[in-house]
Each structure stands twice: as C-alpha cells, then as structure tokens.
C-alpha positions in Angstrom: 49.9 -23.3 -42.3 52.7 -21.3 -44.8 55.4 -24.0 -45.9 59.1 -22.4 -46.6 60.4 -22.0 -50.1 60.9 -25.6 -52.1 63.2 -24.2 -54.5 66.4 -23.5 -53.1 66.4 -26.7 -51.2 69.3 -28.9 -50.6 67.5 -32.2 -51.8 68.5 -35.6 -52.8 68.3 -36.7 -56.4 65.1 -39.0 -56.6 66.9 -41.4 -58.6 70.0 -41.7 -56.2 68.6 -44.7 -53.9 67.9 -46.9 -56.8 71.2 -46.3 -58.0 73.1 -47.1 -55.0 71.0 -50.2 -54.1 71.1 -51.8 -57.4 67.4 -51.4 -57.8 67.7 -49.0 -61.1 67.4 -51.3 -64.6 69.5 -49.5 -67.3 68.9 -50.1 -71.0 70.9 -53.4 -71.7 68.9 -54.6 -68.3 65.8 -54.7 -69.8 65.3 -58.4 -70.9 61.8 -59.0 -72.1 61.1 -62.9 -72.8 62.9 -64.2 -75.4 65.3 -61.4 -75.7 68.3 -61.9 -78.1 71.9 -60.3 -77.9 73.3 -58.5 -80.6 77.2 -57.6 -81.1 78.8 -55.5 -83.7 81.8 -56.4 -85.4 83.7 -53.2 -86.5 86.2 -52.7 -89.2 90.2 -53.2 -88.6 91.0 -50.8 -91.5 90.6 -46.6 -91.1 90.0 -46.8 -95.0 88.9 -48.6 -98.1 86.7 -51.2 -99.3 85.0 -54.4 -98.2 85.7 -57.2 -100.5 84.0 -60.1 -98.5 81.9 -61.2 -95.7 82.4 -64.8 -94.5 79.7 -65.5 -91.9 79.2 -69.1 -92.6 81.1 -70.2 -89.2 79.4 -68.0 -87.4 76.0 -68.9 -88.3 77.1 -72.5 -87.9 77.7 -71.5 -84.2 75.2 -72.7 -81.5 72.5 -70.1 -80.9 73.1 -67.8 -83.3 69.9 -66.3 -84.9 71.3 -64.0 -87.8 74.5 -62.4 -88.8 73.6 -59.1 -90.6 75.5 -56.7 -93.1 75.4 -54.3 -96.0 74.8 -57.4 -97.9 71.2 -58.2 -96.0 70.6 -55.4 -93.7 67.8 -53.6 -95.1 68.5 -49.6 -96.6 67.5 -47.5 -94.2 64.5 -44.9 -95.2 66.1 -41.7 -95.1 69.8 -40.5 -95.5 71.1 -38.8 -92.0 71.4 -35.4 -91.9 73.4 -33.7 -88.8 71.2 -31.6 -86.8 72.2 -30.9 -82.9 69.6 -32.1 -80.3 68.6 -29.0 -78.8 67.0 -28.3 -82.2 63.8 -30.4 -81.0 64.0 -32.6 -84.0 65.7 -35.5 -85.1 69.3 -35.7 -83.8 71.7 -38.0 -85.9 75.3 -38.0 -84.6 76.4 -37.7 -88.2 75.3 -37.8 -91.8 76.3 -41.5 -92.1 74.7 -44.9 -91.1 76.4 -48.2 -90.9 76.1 -51.3 -93.3 74.7 -49.8 -95.8 77.2 -50.4 -98.6 80.9 -51.3 -98.9 82.8 -48.5 -97.9 85.2 -48.0 -95.2 85.5 -44.3 -93.6 87.0 -45.0 -90.4 88.1 -47.6 -88.1 86.2 -49.2 -85.6 83.2 -48.7 -88.2 80.4 -51.5 -87.8 80.4 -53.8 -90.4 78.4 -56.7 -89.4 76.1 -57.6 -86.5 75.6 -61.0 -84.8 72.6 -61.9 -83.2 72.5 -64.9 -80.9 70.2 -66.2 -77.7 72.9 -65.0 -75.5 75.6 -62.6 -75.2 78.7 -65.0 -75.0 77.5 -66.7 -77.9 76.7 -63.4 -79.7 80.6 -62.1 -78.8 82.0 -65.6 -79.8 80.2 -66.0 -83.4 81.2 -62.3 -83.9 85.1 -63.6 -83.8 83.9 -65.9 -86.3 82.9 -63.6 -88.7 85.8 -62.9 -91.4 85.9 -59.8 -93.2 88.4 -58.8 -96.0 89.2 -55.3 -97.1 90.6 -53.5 -100.0 92.3 -50.7 -98.0 93.0 -47.0 -99.2 95.3 -44.1 -97.8 94.1 -42.5 -94.9 94.4 -39.2 -93.0 93.8 -39.2 -89.1 95.8 -36.9 -87.6 96.6 -32.8 -88.0 100.1 -33.3 -89.4 98.5 -35.8 -92.2 96.0 -33.5 -93.1 97.1 -30.1 -92.3 97.7 -29.4 -96.0 94.0 -30.4 -97.1 92.8 -27.7 -94.5 89.7 -25.6 -96.0 88.0 -23.0 -94.2 84.2 -23.8 -93.0 81.2 -22.2 -93.7 79.3 -23.5 -90.5 80.3 -25.9 -87.8 78.8 -27.3 -84.9 76.0 -28.8 -86.8 75.4 -25.6 -88.7 74.7 -23.7 -85.5 78.1 -21.5 -85.8 79.4 -19.8 -88.4 83.0 -20.8 -89.6 84.2 -17.2 -89.5 83.8 -14.4 -86.9 84.7 -11.1 -87.5 84.2 -7.3 -85.6 86.3 -4.3 -86.3 89.5 -4.3 -88.1 92.2 -6.8 -86.7 95.0 -5.3 -88.7 94.3 -1.6 -87.0 94.0 -3.0 -83.9 97.6 -5.2 -84.3 98.9 -1.8 -85.3 97.8 0.0 -82.2 99.3 -2.6 -79.6 102.2 -2.1 -77.7 102.2 -5.6 -77.1 101.5 -8.5 -78.8 101.9 -12.3 -78.2 101.4 -15.1 -80.7 101.0 -18.7 -79.3 100.0 -22.2 -80.8 98.5 -24.8 -78.8 97.7 -28.5 -79.4 95.0 -30.6 -77.7 94.9 -34.6 -77.9 91.5 -36.0 -78.8 89.2 -36.9 -75.9 86.6 -39.5 -75.3 83.8 -39.6 -73.1 83.9 -42.8 -70.8 80.8 -42.7 -69.3 80.2 -45.6 -66.7 77.9 -47.2 -68.7 78.4 -47.5 -72.3 75.8 -47.0 -74.9 73.2 -49.6 -75.2 69.2 -50.2 -76.3 66.9 -52.8 -75.8 64.4 -53.0 -79.0 60.9 -54.7 -78.6 58.3 -54.8 -81.7 54.6 -55.5 -80.7 53.6 -55.7 -84.2 54.0 -52.7 -86.0 54.7 -50.6 -82.5 58.4 -50.1 -81.6 59.5 -49.9 -78.2 63.2 -49.1 -77.1 64.9 -48.7 -73.8 67.9 -46.5 -74.7 70.4 -44.7 -72.6 70.0 -41.2 -74.0 69.9 -37.7 -73.1 67.1 -37.0 -75.3 64.3 -39.8 -75.5 62.3 -37.5 -77.9 65.5 -37.2 -80.1 65.5 -40.9 -80.2 62.1 -41.6 -81.2 62.4 -39.0 -83.7 65.3 -40.2 -85.5 64.9 -44.0 -85.3 61.3 -43.4 -86.9 63.1 -41.3 -89.7 65.5 -43.8 -90.5 63.0 -46.9 -90.1 60.2 -44.9 -92.2 57.6 -45.1 -89.7 55.5 -42.9 -88.0 57.1 -41.0 -84.5 53.6 -42.2 -82.9 54.6 -45.8 -83.9 57.9 -45.4 -81.7 57.9 -45.3 -78.0 61.3 -44.7 -76.1 61.9 -45.2 -72.3 65.1 -43.8 -70.6 64.3 -44.3 -67.0 68.2 -44.5 -65.7 71.3 -43.4 -67.6 74.8 -44.1 -66.3 76.5 -40.8 -67.4 76.9 -39.3 -70.6 79.1 -36.2 -71.1 77.7 -35.9 -74.2 78.3 -39.2 -76.1 74.6 -39.8 -75.4 73.5 -36.2 -76.7 73.4 -37.1 -80.6 71.8 -40.4 -81.5 74.0 -43.0 -83.1 73.5 -46.1 -84.9 72.9 -48.6 -82.4 69.4 -48.1 -81.4 68.4 -48.3 -85.1 70.6 -51.3 -85.4 68.7 -52.9 -82.5 65.5 -52.3 -83.9 66.4 -53.8 -87.3 68.0 -56.6 -85.6 64.7 -57.3 -83.5 62.6 -56.8 -86.6 64.6 -59.6 -88.7 64.9 -62.0 -85.7 61.5 -61.3 -84.8 62.2 -61.3 -81.2 63.4 -58.3 -78.7 67.2 -57.5 -79.3 69.7 -55.8 -76.7 72.5 -54.2 -78.4 75.1 -52.9 -76.1 78.6 -51.1 -77.0 81.8 -52.3 -75.7 84.0 -50.0 -74.1 86.5 -50.1 -76.8 83.6 -49.7 -79.3 82.3 -46.6 -77.7 85.7 -44.9 -78.7 84.4 -45.4 -82.3 80.8 -45.4 -82.4 79.5 -42.2 -80.0 81.6 -39.7 -81.2 84.5 -37.6 -79.4 86.1 -34.2 -78.9 88.5 -34.0 -81.8 92.5 -33.3 -81.8 92.7 -30.0 -82.3 95.3 -26.6 -83.1 94.8 -23.2 -81.6 96.6 -20.1 -82.7 95.9 -17.0 -81.1 97.4 -13.6 -81.3 96.7 -11.0 -78.8 97.6 -7.3 -79.2 97.2 -5.1 -76.1 98.3 -1.8 -74.7 100.9 -1.0 -71.8 98.1 -0.8 -69.5 96.8 -4.4 -70.4 93.6 -3.3 -72.5 93.3 -5.3 -75.4 92.9 -4.0 -78.9 93.1 -6.9 -81.1 92.6 -10.7 -81.0 93.2 -13.3 -84.2 92.5 -16.5 -83.6 92.7 -19.6 -85.9 91.7 -23.4 -84.7 92.5 -26.3 -87.2 91.0 -29.8 -86.8 89.7 -33.0 -88.7 86.2 -33.8 -89.1 84.9 -36.8 -91.0 84.2 -37.2 -94.4 80.7 -36.3 -94.7 80.2 -33.7 -92.0 81.5 -30.2 -91.2 82.0 -30.5 -87.4 84.0 -28.6 -85.1 83.8 -27.6 -81.2 83.1 -23.8 -81.0 86.1 -22.9 -79.4 86.3 -19.1 -80.3 83.5 -18.4 -78.5 85.3 -17.7 -75.2 87.9 -15.2 -76.6 85.0 -13.6 -78.6 82.9 -12.7 -75.9 84.6 -12.8 -72.5 86.5 -9.7 -72.7 86.0 -6.1 -74.1 88.2 -6.4 -77.3 87.2 -3.9 -80.3 88.5 -6.2 -83.0 88.3 -9.6 -83.2 88.8 -12.1 -86.6 88.1 -15.9 -86.0 88.5 -18.7 -88.5 87.7 -22.6 -88.2 89.6 -24.7 -90.5 88.9 -28.4 -91.1 90.1 -31.5 -93.2 88.3 -34.5 -94.2 89.8 -37.4 -91.7 89.2 -41.2 -91.4 87.3 -40.6 -87.8 83.7 -40.4 -87.5 81.7 -37.0 -87.0 83.3 -35.7 -83.9 80.2 -34.3 -81.0 79.3 -32.7 -78.0 82.1 -33.5 -74.8 81.2 -31.3 -71.8 82.0 -27.9 -72.2 82.0 -28.3 -76.3 84.5 -25.9 -77.5 84.6 -23.4 -74.2 86.9 -25.9 -72.4 89.4 -25.8 -75.0 88.6 -22.2 -75.9 88.9 -20.9 -72.5 92.3 -22.4 -72.3 93.7 -20.7 -75.1 92.6 -17.1 -74.0 92.8 -17.6 -70.4 96.7 -18.8 -70.2 97.5 -16.0 -73.0 95.6 -13.6 -70.5 97.8 -15.1 -67.4 100.8 -14.6 -69.8 100.1 -10.9 -71.0 99.5 -10.2 -67.0 103.1 -11.6 -66.4 104.6 -9.6 -69.3 103.1 -6.0 -68.0 103.4 -6.8 -64.0 99.8 -6.4 -63.8 97.8 -8.8 -61.3 96.1 -11.5 -63.3 92.5 -10.4 -61.5 93.2 -6.9 -62.3 93.9 -7.3 -66.1 90.6 -8.9 -66.2 89.0 -6.4 -64.9 90.3 -3.8 -66.8 89.1 -5.6 -70.0 85.6 -6.2 -68.6 82.9 -6.6 -70.7 80.0 -4.7 -69.9 78.0 -5.8 -72.9 78.2 -8.6 -75.1 81.2 -7.8 -77.3 79.6 -9.4 -80.4 76.2 -7.7 -80.4 76.8 -4.9 -78.2 73.8 -5.9 -76.2 73.1 -5.8 -72.7 73.7 -8.9 -70.6 70.7 -10.5 -69.4 72.9 -11.1 -66.2 76.3 -11.1 -65.6 78.0 -11.3 -61.9 81.5 -11.9 -63.5 82.9 -9.4 -61.0 81.6 -10.5 -57.9 82.5 -14.2 -59.1 86.4 -12.5 -59.1 85.6 -11.0 -55.7 84.2 -13.8 -53.8 86.9 -16.6 -55.8 90.2 -14.3 -54.6 88.5 -14.1 -50.8 88.2 -17.7 -50.6 91.3 -18.7 -52.2 93.2 -16.1 -50.4 94.5 -14.4 -53.4 95.7 -11.3 -52.1 98.7 -13.0 -50.1 99.8 -14.7 -53.3 103.6 -14.0 -54.2 103.5 -13.0 -58.0 106.8 -14.0 -58.7 106.8 -17.2 -61.4 110.5 -18.5 -60.3 111.1 -21.7 -60.1 112.1 -22.7 -56.2 110.5 -19.6 -55.0 108.2 -21.3 -53.1 108.6 -24.9 -52.0 107.2 -27.7 -49.7 110.4 -30.1 -49.5 110.7 -30.7 -53.2 107.5 -29.4 -54.4 107.1 -26.3 -56.1 104.2 -24.5 -55.4 102.3 -22.1 -57.7 98.8 -20.7 -57.7 96.7 -19.5 -60.9 93.4 -18.2 -61.9 91.2 -18.1 -65.1 87.5 -16.6 -65.9 84.9 -19.0 -67.1 82.2 -18.5 -69.7 79.5 -20.5 -71.4 76.9 -19.4 -73.6 73.2 -20.0 -72.7 71.9 -21.9 -75.6 68.1 -21.2 -76.6 66.2 -24.7 -77.2 64.0 -24.4 -80.6 60.9 -25.8 -79.8 58.1 -25.6 -77.2 58.7 -27.5 -74.0 56.0 -29.2 -72.2 55.0 -30.8 -68.9 52.0 -32.2 -67.1 50.8 -31.4 -63.2 48.2 -33.3 -61.8 46.8 -32.7 -58.3 44.9 -35.3 -56.2 42.3 -34.9 -53.6 44.5 -36.8 -51.0 46.7 -33.8 -51.0 49.8 -35.3 -53.1 50.6 -34.4 -56.9 52.5 -35.7 -59.8 54.3 -33.8 -62.4 55.2 -35.6 -65.6 57.8 -34.8 -68.5 59.5 -36.8 -71.1 63.2 -35.6 -70.5 65.8 -38.2 -69.2 67.7 -37.5 -65.7 71.5 -38.3 -66.6 72.8 -38.0 -63.2 72.2 -34.5 -62.8 69.0 -34.5 -60.8 66.6 -33.4 -63.2 63.9 -35.1 -61.4 64.7 -33.6 -58.2 64.0 -30.0 -59.5 61.1 -31.2 -61.2 59.7 -32.0 -58.1 60.8 -28.6 -56.0 59.7 -26.4 -59.0 56.1 -28.1 -59.2 55.9 -28.3 -55.6 56.7 -24.1 -55.0 54.0 -23.5 -57.4 51.6 -25.5 -56.3 52.2 -24.6 -52.8 53.0 -28.1 -51.7 56.1 -29.6 -50.2 58.5 -31.5 -52.2 57.9 -34.7 -50.3 54.2 -34.8 -51.3 55.2 -34.6 -55.0 56.1 -37.3 -57.2 57.9 -37.2 -60.8 57.8 -39.2 -63.7 60.3 -39.0 -66.7 62.2 -40.5 -69.3 59.5 -41.6 -71.4 58.3 -40.5 -75.1 54.5 -40.6 -73.9 54.8 -38.1 -71.4 54.9 -34.5 -72.6 57.9 -33.5 -74.9 61.2 -31.5 -73.0 64.3 -31.3 -74.9 67.3 -33.4 -74.6 69.5 -32.5 -71.7 72.9 -31.0 -73.7 74.7 -27.7 -73.5 73.1 -26.9 -70.1 70.0 -26.0 -71.4 68.1 -28.8 -69.6 67.7 -27.4 -66.0 66.2 -24.3 -67.8 64.3 -25.8 -70.2 62.6 -28.6 -67.6 62.2 -26.0 -64.9 60.3 -23.8 -67.2 58.2 -26.4 -68.5 57.0 -27.8 -65.4 56.7 -24.3 -63.9 54.1 -23.5 -66.8 52.0 -26.6 -66.3 52.1 -26.1 -62.0 51.0 -22.5 -62.7 48.4 -23.4 -65.2 47.0 -26.2 -62.6 47.2 -23.6 -59.8 45.2 -20.9 -61.4 42.7 -23.4 -62.9 42.0 -24.8 -59.3 41.7 -21.1 -58.0 39.6 -20.3 -60.5 37.2 -23.4 -59.7 37.3 -22.2 -56.3 36.2 -18.4 -56.6 33.4 -19.8 -59.3 32.3 -22.6 -56.8 29.2 -21.2 -54.5 29.9 -23.8 -52.0 33.6 -22.8 -51.4 34.9 -20.0 -48.8 36.5 -18.1 -51.8 33.5 -18.0 -54.0 33.5 -14.4 -55.7 36.7 -13.8 -54.6 39.6 -12.1 -56.9 41.4 -14.7 -58.3 44.8 -12.5 -57.9 44.0 -12.5 -54.3 44.2 -15.9 -53.7 47.6 -17.5 -52.4 48.4 -21.3 -52.3 50.4 -23.0 -49.3 50.6 -26.4 -47.8 47.7 -27.6 -50.4 45.4 -25.0 -49.4 44.0 -21.8 -51.1 43.5 -18.6 -49.0 42.7 -15.1 -49.1 45.5 -13.1 -48.7 45.3 -11.0 -45.8 42.9 -13.5 -44.5 44.5 -17.0 -43.9 41.4 -18.5 -42.2 39.3 -18.0 -45.5 39.8 -20.9 -47.6 40.0 -24.5 -48.2 42.5 -27.4 -49.6 42.5 -28.7 -53.3 41.2 -31.8 -51.5 38.1 -30.3 -50.1 37.0 -28.3 -53.3 37.8 -31.4 -55.4 36.1 -33.7 -53.0 32.8 -31.7 -53.0 32.7 -31.4 -56.7 33.2 -35.5 -56.6 36.2 -34.9 -58.3 39.3 -37.7 -57.6 42.0 -35.4 -59.4 42.8 -32.1 -61.7 45.5 -31.9 -64.4 46.7 -29.6 -66.7 49.4 -29.5 -69.2 51.5 -26.4 -69.8 54.2 -25.4 -72.6 57.0 -22.8 -72.1 58.1 -21.1 -75.5 61.7 -20.1 -75.3 62.5 -16.5 -76.5 63.7 -16.3 -80.3 67.3 -16.1 -81.3 67.0 -12.5 -81.4 66.5 -11.6 -77.8 68.3 -8.3 -77.7 70.3 -9.6 -74.9 73.8 -11.2 -74.3 73.0 -14.5 -72.7 76.1 -16.7 -70.8 77.4 -18.2 -67.7 80.2 -16.7 -65.8 82.6 -17.6 -63.3 85.9 -17.5 -62.0 88.4 -20.4 -61.4 91.4 -20.6 -58.6 93.8 -23.5 -58.6 97.1 -24.1 -56.2 99.7 -27.1 -57.4 102.3 -28.5 -56.6 105.1 -30.0 -59.2 108.2 -32.1 -58.7 110.8 -31.3 -61.4 112.4 -34.5 -61.2 109.5 -36.9 -61.5 107.9 -34.7 -63.6 104.6 -34.9 -61.4 102.0 -32.6 -60.8 99.7 -32.4 -58.1 96.7 -30.3 -57.8 96.5 -29.2 -53.8 93.3 -27.0 -53.5 90.6 -25.6 -56.4 88.1 -22.9 -55.9 85.2 -22.0 -58.1 82.9 -19.4 -57.8 79.9 -19.4 -60.5 77.0 -17.1 -61.6 74.4 -19.5 -62.9 71.4 -17.5 -62.3 68.8 -18.9 -60.0 70.0 -22.0 -58.1 67.2 -24.8 -57.9 68.9 -27.0 -55.7 72.3 -26.1 -54.3 73.6 -29.9 -53.3 73.1 -30.9 -57.1 74.1 -27.7 -58.4 77.5 -27.9 -56.3 78.0 -31.7 -57.3 77.8 -30.6 -61.4 80.2 -27.9 -60.7 82.5 -29.8 -58.4 82.4 -32.7 -61.1 83.0 -30.0 -63.9 86.1 -28.5 -61.9 87.5 -32.4 -61.4 86.9 -33.1 -65.1 89.1 -29.7 -66.0 92.0 -31.1 -63.9 91.8 -34.7 -66.0 91.8 -32.4 -69.1 94.7 -30.3 -68.1 96.7 -33.3 -66.8 95.6 -36.5 -67.8 93.2 -37.1 -70.4 94.0 -37.9 -74.1 93.2 -40.6 -76.8 96.0 -41.0 -78.9 95.7 -41.8 -82.7 98.3 -44.4 -84.2 99.0 -42.9 -87.7 100.4 -45.5 -89.1 97.4 -47.8 -88.1 94.8 -45.5 -88.6 93.3 -46.1 -85.5 92.8 -45.0 -81.6 95.9 -46.4 -79.9 94.2 -46.4 -76.3 90.7 -47.2 -76.9 89.8 -48.4 -72.8 90.1 -47.3 -69.6 93.0 -48.9 -68.6 95.3 -46.7 -71.1 93.1 -44.0 -71.2 93.8 -41.9 -68.1 91.0 -40.2 -65.7 91.6 -38.5 -62.5 90.4 -41.0 -59.5 90.2 -39.9 -55.8 93.7 -40.2 -54.9 93.9 -37.2 -57.8 91.1 -35.0 -56.4 92.1 -32.0 -54.4 90.4 -30.0 -51.6 87.6 -28.4 -53.8 85.4 -25.3 -52.9 82.5 -24.1 -54.7 80.0 -21.3 -54.1 77.4 -19.7 -56.6 76.3 -16.3 -56.7 72.6 -15.8 -57.4 71.9 -13.0 -60.1 67.9 -12.4 -61.2 68.0 -13.0 -64.9 64.4 -12.0 -66.2 65.3 -13.2 -69.9 66.6 -16.8 -70.2 63.6 -18.5 -68.8 61.0 -17.7 -66.3 63.1 -18.9 -63.5 66.1 -17.4 -64.3 68.0 -20.7 -64.6 71.2 -20.5 -66.9 72.3 -24.1 -66.2 75.7 -25.4 -64.4 76.5 -28.7 -66.4 79.2 -27.2 -68.5 80.8 -24.2 -66.8 82.6 -25.9 -64.1 85.0 -27.3 -66.4 85.5 -24.2 -68.3 88.9 -22.3 -67.0 89.6 -25.2 -64.8 92.7 -26.3 -66.9 93.6 -22.9 -67.5 93.9 -22.0 -64.1 95.9 -25.2 -63.3 98.4 -24.3 -66.5 98.9 -20.8 -64.9 99.6 -22.0 -61.4 102.1 -24.4 -63.3 104.0 -21.7 -64.8 103.7 -19.8 -61.4 105.6 -22.6 -59.6 108.1 -23.6 -62.5 108.6 -20.1 -64.6 107.5 -22.3 -67.8 104.4 -22.0 -70.1 102.8 -25.6 -71.2 100.5 -24.7 -74.0 99.7 -28.4 -75.0 97.1 -30.5 -73.5 97.4 -32.6 -71.3 100.4 -31.8 -69.5 102.2 -35.2 -69.3 105.0 -36.2 -66.7 107.0 -36.1 -69.8 106.5 -32.7 -71.1 107.4 -31.3 -67.3 110.4 -33.2 -67.3 111.6 -32.2 -70.7 114.6 -29.5 -71.1 112.8 -26.0 -71.4 
C-alpha cells in the first residue's frame, strides 16, 4: 500500500489541543512542592548609583524568605558577552548582568529581588523595599544623543559590519538624472507576547533544572551554566510550551539565572515571572531609529546609486543595531551603494531581535522611496521594480540559491487586480463616501541566516509500527512540532499520525534556537538526517538478514511506504519494519542524525522574496486609516505545511499593519523611562482592525540552503507590509508619510 506524501499536508499543530483546552503548562506554572515566588524590584531612575537599600520592612513581612541585591547576591562566574543565539553557543542578551554593583544604566534595571512563599506576599514585600539613588545625567532619545554619535565597527552582535560599500556612490549620483533624499523616523517597539518571560528553577543537589520560556533551550542551558560557573551537563532546560516570543525570548536575559541564584539561596524551587511592565525593560526592544536614504536613478527608472545612513541608540556596553541597510543593499540591481550605521550610548538596555529585525524598517525606507521614484517618473511601481530586478546577489555577484520574486509580483498583481488600478495619487480621486481609497505595493526580502553548529535529532521506530522523533528545539507557536512529525514520517514511509514527537528539552539532541526564520530549515534538516539514517539502517539490516524476503537485494532498490520495505518494481517482495524487528527479537531501532550547515561562503546569495499589496481607506477629517485588504505572495522555498506557513505569513502581514499605524513605545526624555509600558497604552491591532488577507506561496526549488530547500516564513510576512500600506495612503491622499507609526495626528496635520 502506498501512502501519499506527508510533507505538504495541512496538518494542525501538535500543541494546539493542549493550548486551547488549558492543559498546557507554561514555565511559570510548574510548581514543585515548596516552590517560592520571586519578584523583581526595578530602578526608578535611568542613570546614577544606588546609595542605599533598606530591606528591613520587606524582610519583616510575612512569608518573605530573602531580599537579594548587589549587597548579598553572589557575583556571576563570567562576564556576559553578546553573541546571537544562531551561533549555537551562549546567547547573552547583553554584556551586563544586574545586581552586581551599585551602578544604574537604565530605568527598569533590576536592583533587588524579593523571594516569598507566595506571589502575593512577594509582590507586597517588593513594594516595601526602599532604594535611594544619586542620579546622574542621562541620554535616552535620538534628539539627546545625536551629537555623540559614532560609526559602529560591527553591529547585531558582531554579525554585521558597520559600513557597507560597493562601487562609487559619488560617481553614481553624478550619473543620476533624478535624485531623491528622504529621512524617516521609527518609534521604538516592544514585543509583548501573550506570555511574559518567566523561569522556574529547581536544584537537586548540584543539578539544576529550569523551566524557561525560551526560543532556544540549549542557549538557556549554556548561558546559565556559564554565568553560574557550573558544567552545562549539570543544567537541564525544559521549554514545553511557549506563549509567543517574536524575539523577546531569542536571547537569554537575566531572569533564568536570577531564578537559579534565588533557588540556591533559599534552598527551594523558585519561580520568577516578569510583569508586563518589566518586560519593557528586561527583554530587549526594537530601538528608536532615524534613517536617511539618498537615491539616484536615470529617467528610465534604473538605479545608479544608493546612500544610506542609520542612526540609533544602543546601550552603554554593546554595539547593537538592527541590520536595516540589508534590503536596500540587496533587493535591487544597483552598482553603487554606501551604507553606514551610527550609534550613540544611551541609558537603555541593549536592543534585540524583533520580528523582521532590520528588514521590517529597512524595507519601509527603500520601498517607499521606490514608490516615490515610480510616481516621479510616471512608471508603474511593479514595472519599476522589474527594471531593477537583481538577477544575482548585488552584494557579492553570486547567483541566488533560488528566487521567485518575479513570479510573486505576477501572482500578487493577479490576485489583487493591480491592472485595474488608477495610478493617480490625487486626494478624492477614488471615494467611498467620505473615505479616500488607495492601493499600494512593496517588495519583500529576508536573508537566509545560516546556523553555525551541527543540528541533531533522534529517530526511533517500534515493532508495533509507530515512530518517535526527538530534538531539543522549542515550539514558540509556529508549528515546529508538526513539521518534525511530517518530515520524519515522509522519510520513514509512515503517516504523520503514526509518529510522535518530543521536543523542548535539553536532554534531547540539540537544535538551534528558532530565530531569524532559521528554525524550520534547521529542525527539518536535523530530523531528515536522523530519519534517513534510521531508514537506511533498517534497510541494510533487512538485506543482510537471511530470513528477510529482501535478503541480498541492492539497498538502493528498496523503497519504504506505510511502514513496509519492498523491492522497487516488485511491491509484493518485502516486509514491514515490525516483522523484521520481531524476527530478530528487537522491540525498536533508533538512530541519531546530524545536519552540518553550509559554511559562510556557500557561493550563493540566499534570501526569501515576496510581494505585498494593500488597499486602504482614509478619513481625512478624523485622521483614520483603515486597511481594507492585504495580499501577500511569497517564495520561501519548499513549504512543509501550508496551514502553519500561511498562518505565520498572515501573522507577519498583520504585524506590518501594526507597525504602519499603531505600534510605538514612547520614551519620556525628562524622566528617561518608557512612558507607555503596558498593553493599555502600547497599541496593537485587534480583530476589528484586521482586513481581508490573502496569502499564497510559490514553491521554488533550492538545493543549497538545506536538504529540503526550506527557507522559512517566520519573518518575511512582515517585510514590506508597512511600506505597501504607506504607499496606499499616498495613493489615496497624495501625501507621503515617512515616519512610523502613521498616527491619526499625523494624518490630520496640515500638509
């Protein structure tokens, strides 16, 4: 019996039932007997020194077990050092660990930790801790720090150079017949997953178990072990369920280690869960940014030069900036490019990954500029992009491992009915009552980030015909578990329903943190390697077994389907896995497989591409913008599960809507702290804001990125969405909005 392919099936996530029924237990819900609760006390000033901590009232409160601060907290064994979690090593979120001295670097920095027998008692006692400060001057905004800016040598945890050059920009600008220069400002953003970050730490003698809400259990293990000065083998990290992440849980912040230190101090398990407000200052953010792009082009629309400058604040101890210059440098064929990242030291924590880190902001800049160029030259926006299509990677000249962008343009235009578009950006040209209507589009690009260490998984087949796949990754809600099941089932010739999966535990073989759209490719490659090794092992055993119908056959001529090995062209000649294992009195067979990622110089440009389209309605009197429909077509290589892939892409597109119109964390410069650190004031799109969304994927073969040709979809859905919306607003109103978010106040402001 032949079973259909398992890769490509629309299967639900394996964690879905537990999550929607409430059976899922998250990190803060693991309460071994005697578990205590820890609560952080955070700095109320952005800069200065602690001059005193009075914890006497807190210690006298009922149920309080300890108050820890720099006065009595042990020193960490190693100084944190910023390394992105894709590296496969430690993944410190910043080169700073709190409560080691009296220095205050930013408002919200942890300065004390109260441990009590209940959460309510810990929260009450935390309010009784009195901290006094000697304040010093602070810098928290671009306007304050502009004069202290410097050119960064490297950014993004050292992954990206601070300057990018090719060709001769001055010569390219001299050749240009049209020059556009625009400056954009982006508000800071915060992640706000449904589940705030939390960890429960349990010591058993010298062994430590941490239940952590993390994108990378192994990253937590290695980071905590380094800070505590203990062997990684003495640390087990379990991350069974994660309630969203979006980058806030990609790097490892202080709270898992602080929970472990508190548990060691009070000799009991300890849970440390951040409050919603504390996540704004303890798990990173997308930094405030200022971008200036100068674009040169000929009258036929071909680009001659791009000059790009980005200015943003970083912390006192790390050079971090989103790699926003990437889209402009790579998406179009432009011979001359110059990009520079400028930073200044500020009283904030180190920024971090946020969905489409860099590409979300950088694509907005280049794609609104391309729309403006199309308008200036009277060229259709899609046609302009086709005239500048990059047939090879502009940065290296290497061929693309796969692309599909032209196909995305064509299919997106067809789905959106772009051909019927009235190109005039005139206010009132298209109306629905008082609403001004407009449409816009943008390109999308996201690099394929290569992981840096071998990815491992274990596959096991039982004599009863079932199988188990195991790997240490966590599922942050993207459907990692179901693609594990599908890939392993396909290789072993089983149905996905007959395969179980175990993940989210460092006792299982290691895979990388699910960041940068690298998770699906790395996880599927590891499982593919393990399942292939096991299948080949079983086939080899069968052809060597004198009792097998396949004895003496060429292993390359043996096929597997529905748990049965058979000779190609002679399906009746064969046996099931169970028959062979049973005859040899073996209950199961297993194999551990490893995928070794390609090196940094693969000889190919590797990126995912797509096209975004949006229709908006603008009420000029009330300043309201309503996105009525969005269409996204993407070419992410091979699609393992259309249901989960399309869900991820739709989620990214709706996040792009939030980026365009709503999301902003505002810094109060006179106080040096975030002014709206809550979901009551940090605006997010809700169901009433969601338009009709159409998502399609175009599968393109890619033999370079990994064995299955999976490039990932987690980030690309957001890229270009905000630009498409802003371009549609211009089409409706005739006005350009260069800052994000595009607020009611800005729409109502005089032109």
